[in-house]
N, C-alpha and C positions, 0 to 999 in steps of 0.2 A: 486393370493393366497397370503395372508399375512403370513410371516414367524412367527413361534411360538417363543416366547422369555422367557416364564416362564418355570420353571421346570415341572409343571403340564402339560402344553401344549406340551412340548418336550416329556414327558413320554407318553402322549396320542398318539402323532404322531408315536413314536417308536412302541407302541403296535399295532396301525393300520397297520403300515408298516410290522411288524412281521407277522400279520395275512395274508397279501398278500404273504409274503415269505413262510409261512407255508401252502402250498397247501394241498394235500390229506394227510389223516392220514398215518403215516409211522411207521414201526417197522423194526428192524434189519432183515437181511435175515433169514429165518426160521431155517436154519441149522447152523448158526454162533455159537450158544451156545453149539452145539454138537461137534464142532471142537476142537482139542487140542490147548492149549495155548502155544505159542512158544515165548521164551524170549532169546535175545542175548544182551550182555553188556560186558564192560571191567571188571567190578567188581560186586561182590555180597556179601552182608552181610545179613544173615538170622538169625532170632531169633524165633525159633519154639514156645517157651513159650509165646511170645507176638503175635504170628501169623502175623509176619511182615517180609517182605523181601525188602531190599533196593538194587536196581540196579543202577550203575552209569557208566558213560562213554559210549557214543554212544548207548544208550538203544533203542532197537526195540522190541515191544511186538505185537504179532499178534494172532488173533483167527478168522478164517474165513475171512470175509471182514473187520473186525475191525483191525486197526493198530494205535499204539501209538509210537511216536519217541520223545526222550527227552534226556537231559543231565543226569537227575536223575529221578528215578521212585520208589515210595514207593507202595508196594502191601500189603494191609491190608486184612487179612482173619479172619475167625471165627474158633471155635474149631472143626468144621466139615471139615475144609480144603477148604471151599468155599471162593471165593474172594468177598468181599463186597465193597471195595473202592480202587481206583487206583489214586495216586497223582503224576502227572508228572510235572517237572519243566525244563525250558530250556530258551534259548534265540533265538527263542521261542521253546516251546514244541508243538508237532503236534498230532492231532487226526483225524482219518477218519474212516467212516463206510458207507457201502452201505446199504441203507434202503429199496430200492425196486429193483427188478431184472432189470428193464429197465432204471434205472436212474444212473447218476454219483454218486459217494459217497459224503456224507456230509463231508466237510473238515473244521477243526477248528484249530486255533493256538492261543497261549497266553503264557505269561511267566509262568503261573501256570494253570494246567488243573486238576480239580478234577472230576473223573468219578465215580458216585454212581451206581454200577452195578445192584442192585436189581430194581432200579427205572429207569434205563437208562437215567440218568440226568447228564448233564455236567455243571460245574461251571468254567467259564473261567475268569481269572483275569490278569490284566497287558497287555495292548495292545491286547485285545481280538478281534478275527476275526472269522466269520463263513461264509462259501461259500456253497450255495446249488444251483447247476446248474447255476452258474454265478450271482445269486442274493446274495448280500453280506451285512453283518452287522458288523460294527466295533464299539467298545466302550472300556472303561476301564474295565467294567465287563459285562459279558453276562451269564445268566442262561438259559440253553436250555434243554428242555425235548424232548428227541429223539422220544418217543412214540407218544406224542400228537403234537409235533413240535411247542409247545408254547415257546416263548422266552421273556425274560425281559432283558433290557440293560440299563446301566447308565454310564454317563461320570462323571468325578470328578471335572472338572473346565471348564472355557471358552475355553481352548486350547484342552481339551480332551472331546469332545462331542460325542454323539451317531451319527453315520452316516450309512445310509442305501442306497443301490443302488440295484434296481431291474430292470430286463429286461422286456419290454412290452411283453405281450402274442403275439405269432405269429398269425396273422389273416389268416383265410383260404382264398385260392385263389378264386376269383369269378368264377362262372360256365363258362366253355368253355375255361379256361386258364390252 
C-alpha cells in the first residue's frame, strides 16, 4: 500500500480510519443527564449576569459517567440555568464518558477541550488524543461527535500529523476449540 502524501489523501485516510474506529452508534448512558453535576476545584469565579462560572486549580467535574479534569474550566450557561458549553484547559485537560453499558469509556485529552453539551460534540485542540477501547486517534485538532461517533482530525505541519492506531477485530475461534 502506497503511503498518502497530499493533504487530501491524508484527510481521506483519516476519515476512513475514523469510520473503522466509530463502530456502533453511541449515546451517553441514558441516566447521565439526570445525575447531579459535581464540581471540585481550588477556586471559583462566578458571574451570574453573564451565566459564566470559572473554576481553576485541580478541577474535576462529573455527571454520571462523564468526567472532566483540567487546570481551568469555564462553564457557560443560558438564562434558564442550563449548561450549554464547557471549555477545559490544561497540560493536558481530560474528558471521559461511557457511551455504552458494556464498553470502556471514551477517553480524550488535549490542551483545550470544548464540550458543546446540547450536541454532545467535543472540539479538542493542542496535542489532541482520543481512545475508544484501545483504538486511538491523535492530531493537533480533533472534532468528535459523541452521538454519531463521527470524527475529523487535522495536523498542522509535517511534525504534527494525524495518527490513528486501531486494533484488529478479534476473530472467533474455529469450531471445536
